[in-house]
Backbone bond lengths (Angstrom), bond angles and torsions (degrees), N, CA, C in turn:
res aa  C-N    CA-C-N  psi(-1)  N-CA   C-N-CA  omega(-1)  CA-C   N-CA-C  phi
1 M - - - 1.451 - - 1.523 108.02 -
2 A 1.293 115.76 137.43 1.459 120.75 -178.86 1.527 110.21 -70.67
3 D 1.322 115.65 147.81 1.464 120.79 -179.41 1.527 111.51 -59.63
4 R 1.317 115.47 -39.60 1.462 119.21 -177.40 1.532 110.90 -65.41
5 A 1.330 116.70 -42.43 1.469 120.28 179.68 1.529 110.26 -65.42
6 L 1.323 116.17 -38.68 1.457 120.08 178.37 1.529 110.73 -64.52
7 M 1.317 116.87 -44.39 1.471 120.22 179.42 1.531 111.10 -63.68
8 E 1.331 118.22 -36.81 1.466 120.68 178.04 1.520 110.52 -63.74
9 K 1.340 116.66 -40.71 1.462 119.92 179.48 1.525 110.77 -67.98
10 I 1.327 116.96 -39.77 1.463 120.04 178.78 1.522 110.52 -66.50
11 N 1.315 117.48 -40.95 1.472 121.10 179.60 1.521 111.79 -65.62
12 A 1.329 118.24 -24.16 1.460 121.35 179.62 1.531 111.79 -78.20
13 L 1.326 117.59 -13.26 1.458 121.26 -178.76 1.528 111.21 -77.68
14 P 1.339 116.51 154.13 1.471 119.56 172.85 1.532 109.94 -67.24
15 D 1.327 116.62 161.01 1.465 121.53 -175.56 1.529 112.62 -58.31
16 A 1.323 117.27 -39.41 1.465 119.91 -179.52 1.527 111.00 -63.10
17 M 1.307 117.47 -38.30 1.466 121.03 179.61 1.528 110.59 -72.68
18 K 1.331 117.49 -31.61 1.465 120.51 177.36 1.529 110.32 -62.83
19 I 1.329 116.41 -38.18 1.461 120.66 178.56 1.523 109.82 -65.55
20 E 1.336 117.32 -40.12 1.461 120.66 177.37 1.516 111.24 -63.60
21 V 1.326 116.94 -39.92 1.463 120.75 178.23 1.527 109.62 -63.78
22 E 1.315 117.08 -41.43 1.462 120.85 178.56 1.526 111.39 -61.21
23 H 1.341 116.38 -44.23 1.462 120.19 178.80 1.529 111.07 -64.36
24 F 1.330 116.50 -38.48 1.461 119.83 179.55 1.527 110.82 -66.45
25 V 1.316 116.87 -39.26 1.472 120.16 178.06 1.528 109.92 -64.23
26 E 1.336 117.83 -41.99 1.462 121.01 177.14 1.525 111.11 -62.02
27 F 1.342 116.62 -39.52 1.459 121.29 177.41 1.527 110.39 -62.43
28 L 1.325 116.75 -45.05 1.464 120.11 179.99 1.526 111.47 -63.21
29 L 1.320 117.49 -37.88 1.462 120.44 179.35 1.519 111.59 -66.61
30 T 1.338 117.96 -39.36 1.460 119.79 178.06 1.519 111.03 -71.40
31 K 1.325 117.30 -32.04 1.459 121.10 178.27 1.528 110.72 -70.18
32 Q 1.319 116.36 -32.45 1.457 121.69 -178.54 1.528 111.72 -67.67
33 S 1.326 117.83 -41.99 1.456 121.15 -178.56 1.525 109.22 -129.56
34 P 1.333 117.18 80.87 1.462 119.03 -178.36 1.520 111.81 -68.11
35 V 1.321 115.35 147.22 1.455 121.63 178.98 1.522 107.01 -95.90
36 S 1.313 116.59 119.98 1.453 120.38 179.72 1.518 109.71 -102.73
37 P 1.330 116.60 144.21 1.462 118.34 178.52 1.522 110.17 -65.03
38 A 1.304 116.28 133.69 1.463 120.38 -177.43 1.517 109.31 -136.43
39 N 1.311 115.63 153.68 1.457 119.44 176.01 1.527 109.43 -90.40
40 D 1.310 117.73 -169.51 1.468 120.90 -176.18 1.528 112.93 -62.64
41 D 1.340 117.04 -26.13 1.462 120.29 -179.37 1.527 112.14 -79.72
42 G 1.334 118.05 -7.46 1.451 121.50 -178.80 1.519 112.46 87.33
43 Q 1.334 117.53 9.64 1.451 121.34 179.72 1.520 109.48 -109.59
44 K 1.337 115.40 157.18 1.456 119.62 177.63 1.521 110.23 -66.50
45 K 1.328 115.00 147.56 1.459 119.67 175.78 1.523 108.41 -76.34
46 C 1.304 116.65 137.82 1.453 121.51 177.31 1.522 109.48 -86.84
47 R 1.325 115.58 141.93 1.457 119.72 177.18 1.519 108.80 -77.90
48 Q 1.324 114.83 145.64 1.447 119.75 -178.19 1.524 108.48 -128.32
49 A 1.328 115.85 126.37 1.464 120.99 -179.12 1.523 110.43 -72.34
50 G 1.324 116.18 142.65 1.449 121.50 174.21 1.507 115.84 86.58
51 V 1.285 118.94 8.39 1.461 121.48 -177.62 1.530 111.16 -66.55
52 L 1.333 117.36 -36.69 1.470 121.12 -177.12 1.526 112.64 -98.37
53 K 1.308 118.98 15.98 1.461 121.71 -178.70 1.528 109.89 -60.00
54 G 1.343 115.53 128.19 1.447 121.85 179.53 1.519 114.02 86.29
55 K 1.327 118.71 -5.47 1.458 121.17 -178.78 1.530 112.06 -100.73
56 I 1.336 116.71 -12.18 1.454 120.95 -179.30 1.520 108.07 -116.84
57 W 1.332 116.30 135.77 1.462 121.44 -179.73 1.513 108.42 -128.28
58 M 1.329 116.74 137.63 1.454 120.89 177.73 1.529 107.98 -128.69
59 A 1.308 116.71 136.95 1.458 122.54 -178.80 1.530 110.06 -62.86
60 D 1.319 116.84 148.84 1.463 121.86 -179.73 1.523 111.61 -66.40
61 D 1.324 117.82 -29.25 1.468 120.26 -177.51 1.537 112.81 -96.07
62 F 1.295 117.05 21.53 1.463 121.27 179.86 1.501 110.63 -67.06
């Protein structure tokens, strides 16, 4: 679809719907390039088992 035709259709919408379109476009942009947590090296942090051992307590009758 041409940019001009798309803009004409968006301009024909009521203001409340224009805001929804804007939010949807922002959602699509974040979905396209997700930000992943990274450490200083630029790589994802690896999960490590047992890090919280002894810090969590659960009742016996849970």
